[in-house]
N, C-alpha and C positions, 0 to 999 in steps of 0.2 A: 614722476613724482619723486620727491627727495627723501622718502622714508619707506621702510619695509613693514613696520608695525607701528600703529598709532593707538593711543588710548585717550579717553576723555575722563577727567577727574576733577574733584574739588580739592583745591589747595588748602593748607592750614589757615590761610587768610580768608577762606570762603569764596574764592573765585573759581568759576568753572573754566577749565583750560583743556586744550588738546596738548598731547606731548608724546615723545618717544620714550617708551619705558626703559629704565636702566635695567638691563637684562639680569644682573646679579640680584635685583630686588624682586623679581617675579617668582613667587612660589609656584609649586606644581599645581595648586588648585586654580590658579588664574583668577581668583576672586579678590585678591588684595595685592597691593603694590606699595612699596615704601617710597620710591622716588622716580621722577621722570624729567626729561629735558623738555621744558615747555615751549610751545609755539610763541614766538615773539613778533613775527610779522608775516604777512602773506596769508595763504589759505591752504588747508590740507587738500582742498578740492582741485588744486592745480600745482604746477611746479614752482610757485612762488614762496612756498613755505620755508621759513627760517626758524631755527630752534636755538634756544639758549644753550651755551656749552657747559654750564654748571647745572646740575639737577636741583629740583625743588622737592620738598616733602609732599607726598600725596596723603591727604586726609581720608578721602573716600574715592573708590573707583566707581565710575558711572557707566551707563550703557555707552557703547562706542560712539554712537551718534544720537542726536535727537531728531528722529525722522520726520519728514513732512508728509509721507505716505508710506503705507506698508501694503504691498501686494503679495499674494501667495498663489501658488499653483497647486491645485488639488489632484489627487490620484496620479501623481507623477512617478510613482514607484510600482512596478508590476507586482511585487510581493505584497505590498500594502493593499493594492486593489484586490488581489486574490484573497488575502486575509479577511477583508471586509465584504467579500463576495459581491464586488461591484465590477461592472464592465469597465475596461480601459476606454476612456473617451477618445473619439477621433480628434477632437480639438481640446486644448488644455482648459481645465476648469480654473478660471482666474477669479480670485476674490480679494477683498480688502479686509484689513484688520484695523480696529480702532487704535489710535495712537496711545490711548491710555493703557493698552495691553503691555507696553514696554516696561521692563523692570531692570533695575541695576544688578550687576553681578553680586550674588550672595545675599541680596535683600529677600525677605520672606515673601512667598507667594500666598496670598490669602484666598482660600477657596470659599466662594459664597455659599450660603445656606442651601440654595436651590441645587447646588452641585455637590453637596457633601456626602450623599449616599453612594456607597460603592456599587457597581463599578462605574460610577458617573464620570469621573475625571480620567482622561487618558493623556498620555504625553508622547511627544515625538521629538527626535533630534533632527535639526534642520540646518542646512547650509544657507546662510543669508548672503545674498549678493548685494553689495552697496553700490548703487548707481551714482556716478560722480558728476554727471552732466545732463542737461536737458536733452531729450532725444525723442524721436517719434519715427515710426516706420523703419526701424533699423534692420538691416539685413543680418543674417547670422554671421556673415564674414566680417562685419564691422562692429558687432556687439561688444567685443572686448575693448574697443576704444572708449566706451562709456562706463566701464566698470572701475570704480575707485578701489575696491578691495572686497575681501570676504571675511565673514565671521561665523561662528557657530551659535546656534540658538536652541534653547529648550522651549517647546511650545506645549502648553496645557489647554485642553479643550473640554467643554461640557458635552458629553455624548448625546444626551437626550435633546439638548437644544439644537445640536447639529442635525440630528435625525428628523426633526420637525420640518426642516427645509428641504425642498426638492432641489436637485442639482442646478436647475436653471434659475433658482431663486437665490443662490448663494452669492449675492453681491458682497455681503459682509459675513465673515466667518464668526460663529458664536464663540467668543473668547471672553474671559473675565478680565477685569482690570488687573494690571500687574501680573499677567499670566504668561508672558513671554520673556524669559531671562536670556540675556546675551552673555556670551563670554566676554572677556574684558577688552579684546583688541580687534582692530581691523587689520588684516594682513594684506599687503599689496605685493602680488607676485609670489606669494607663498601660502601654503595652507596649514603650516604648523602653528600652533598656538604657543 
């Protein structure tokens, strides 16, 4: 790929664009950005991406991608399994999240009334792996060839809704609309934000 860090943003003209952030304009919070070099041709999904050499003004930072599917792996940390007093499964607990759970960096997360009593809402910091190409039955040795990049996410869940489901029923993880905030960028070949 032709980039190391990519953002998705709304320009002052109201267009949704991908771009390479102007490093000097990225504050430490990673929730705002003043300028980026926008994609002018090709795709971020392959090596054809070409970017404008003069930056444009960023009106609003958006989630790094607009996903077509969100898969999660449950109980993948031993400490978390121990903390919740659950056995570590022999096979990964794979679940899907609704696309409406995605939130832009810095936008408010609205806790629905059903989840407003403490300690109803819990949060997790997650590493999100962005898959960049269609794939199926990929071996561990070839998995890296399908990864576009990485980003960090904050995930909020409603504990009582999750507790109602048995592990084998977790096709969908109970999450609220706009309850998974992404940091601003996808990194390719780096994990620093």
